[in-house]
C-alpha positions in Angstrom: 28.9 -98.9 36.4 29.1 -95.2 37.9 28.5 -96.2 41.5 30.6 -99.4 41.5 33.5 -97.5 41.4 33.1 -95.6 45.0 32.2 -98.7 46.2 35.2 -100.8 45.5 37.5 -97.7 46.3 35.7 -97.8 49.7 36.2 -101.6 50.0 39.7 -101.2 48.9 40.6 -98.8 51.6 38.5 -100.9 54.1 40.6 -104.2 53.1 44.1 -101.6 53.3 42.9 -100.5 57.0 41.8 -104.0 57.6 45.7 -104.9 57.4 47.5 -101.9 58.0 45.6 -101.8 61.2 43.3 -105.1 62.1 42.1 -104.4 65.4 41.3 -100.8 65.2 39.5 -101.7 62.0 37.5 -104.5 63.3 36.7 -102.6 66.3 35.0 -99.7 65.0 33.6 -101.9 62.3 31.4 -103.6 64.7 30.8 -100.7 66.9 29.3 -99.3 63.5 27.4 -102.6 62.9 26.6 -103.1 66.4 24.7 -99.5 66.7 23.0 -100.0 63.6 22.0 -103.3 64.3 20.4 -102.0 68.0 18.9 -99.3 65.7 17.2 -101.2 63.5 15.8 -104.3 66.1 14.1 -101.0 68.1 12.9 -99.9 64.9 11.5 -103.3 63.6 9.7 -103.4 66.9 8.1 -100.0 66.5 9.7 -98.2 69.2 9.3 -94.3 68.4 11.6 -93.0 70.6 15.1 -94.9 70.3 16.3 -96.5 74.2 19.7 -94.3 73.7 21.0 -96.4 76.9 20.7 -99.6 74.5 22.3 -97.8 71.6 25.2 -96.4 73.4 25.6 -100.0 75.2 26.1 -101.8 72.1 28.5 -99.3 70.6 30.6 -99.1 73.5 30.5 -103.1 73.9 31.1 -103.3 69.6 33.8 -101.1 70.2 35.6 -102.3 73.3 35.1 -106.2 72.8 33.9 -106.6 68.9 37.3 -106.4 67.4 39.1 -107.4 69.6 38.1 -110.3 71.0 37.4 -112.3 67.8 40.9 -110.8 66.5 43.0 -112.2 69.2 41.1 -115.3 69.5 41.6 -116.4 66.0 44.8 -115.4 65.7 45.5 -117.4 68.6 43.4 -120.2 67.2 45.3 -119.8 63.9 48.9 -120.3 66.1 47.6 -123.5 67.8 46.4 -125.3 65.0 49.0 -127.1 62.9 48.8 -126.2 59.1 49.3 -129.6 58.6 46.7 -131.2 59.8 43.9 -132.7 57.3 40.6 -131.5 58.8 42.1 -128.0 60.2 39.3 -125.8 59.2 36.7 -127.7 61.2 38.9 -128.2 63.9 39.6 -124.4 63.7 34.9 -124.2 63.4 35.0 -126.6 66.9 36.8 -124.0 68.6 35.1 -121.5 67.3 31.6 -122.9 68.1 32.8 -124.7 71.5 35.1 -122.2 72.9 34.5 -118.3 71.3 30.8 -118.5 71.2 30.1 -119.4 74.4 32.4 -117.0 76.5 31.8 -114.4 73.7 27.6 -114.6 74.9 28.1 -114.1 78.2 30.4 -111.6 77.6 28.3 -109.7 75.5 25.2 -110.6 77.8 26.8 -109.7 81.1 28.5 -106.1 79.6 25.6 -104.9 77.7 23.7 -104.9 80.7 26.3 -103.4 82.9 26.8 -101.1 79.5 22.9 -100.1 80.2 23.7 -98.8 83.5 22.6 -102.0 85.2 24.0 -103.7 88.8 25.9 -105.9 89.0 22.8 -108.2 90.4 20.7 -107.4 87.2 23.5 -108.8 84.3 24.1 -111.9 86.7 20.0 -112.4 86.3 20.2 -111.2 83.1 22.7 -113.7 81.7 21.3 -116.8 84.0 17.8 -116.2 81.8 19.2 -115.2 78.3 22.7 -117.4 78.0 21.9 -120.8 77.3 18.6 -120.0 74.9 20.5 -116.9 73.2 23.9 -119.7 72.8 21.7 -122.5 71.7 19.9 -120.2 69.2 23.6 -119.1 67.8 24.6 -122.7 67.6 21.1 -123.8 66.1 21.6 -120.7 63.6 24.7 -119.5 63.2 27.2 -122.9 62.9 26.6 -123.3 59.1 27.3 -120.1 58.0 30.8 -120.1 60.4 31.7 -122.9 58.9 31.1 -121.8 55.3 33.2 -118.6 56.5 35.7 -120.6 58.1 35.9 -123.1 55.5 35.7 -121.5 51.8 35.8 -117.3 52.3 39.5 -115.9 52.3 41.6 -115.1 55.7 41.3 -111.3 54.5 37.4 -111.4 53.7 36.5 -113.2 56.6 35.7 -109.6 58.3 33.5 -108.6 56.2 31.7 -111.7 55.7 31.0 -112.0 59.5 30.3 -108.8 59.6 27.3 -109.2 57.7 26.3 -112.0 60.2 27.1 -109.8 63.0 24.5 -107.9 61.8 21.6 -110.3 61.5 23.3 -111.8 64.7 23.0 -108.6 67.0 19.6 -107.6 65.7 18.2 -110.9 67.2 19.9 -110.5 70.1 18.6 -107.2 71.0 15.7 -108.4 70.1 15.3 -111.5 73.1 17.3 -108.9 75.6 14.3 -106.3 74.6 11.6 -108.4 75.6 13.0 -110.2 78.4 13.3 -106.7 79.8 10.2 -106.0 78.8 8.9 -109.0 80.9 11.0 -108.4 83.8 9.1 -104.6 83.9 5.9 -106.4 83.5 6.5 -108.4 86.8 7.7 -105.5 88.8 4.7 -103.7 88.1 2.5 -106.8 89.0 4.3 -106.9 91.9 3.9 -103.5 92.9 0.9 -103.2 92.1 
C-alpha cells in the first residue's frame, strides 16, 4: 500500500498536466517512450554499446512529432465526425488506420533516418524498403489495440494506453530498421570487397 500512494500521485500529476498542457505533456511522454523503446530494442539485440545517433533520433522524433501529430489528428477527427453518428467510434478507428497510420509511418521512417544523420536519398531508400512491411505489420498487429482504445478507453486515458502500445511498437520498428541497416552495411561491404 505504501507504494500505491506515490504512484497515484504521479498519475494524478500526469493527468493534470495532460489536461492543462496536452501537446507539451504528450510530446515529452513520446520522447521518453521512444528513447526508452530504442534503448530496449538495442539491449534486446545484444548491443554492447548503444548507438547514440539512433537514441537521439528517436528522442527527437518523439519530442517533435510523437505528441503533436497524434494530438492534432485526433482533435481534428473528433471535430469532423459527428457525435450523432451511430458508428462514430468505428469511423474514428477507420480514419486512424487508413489516414493517420500510413502518414505517421511515412513521417517516422523518413524523419528517423534524417535525424540519424543520413542523407535525403538514404532516407528515401529506407522508406521505400521499410514502409509497406512496417505498415502491414502495424495494421495486422495494432489494429485490435487501437480499436479497443478508441471504443472502450475514456478519452483522458487514451494517451496512457497508446503510450504502452507505442512503446512495444517502437521496439519492433527499431528492430526492423536496425536489421535493414545491417543488411545494407553487409551489402556495401561485399560490393567493396
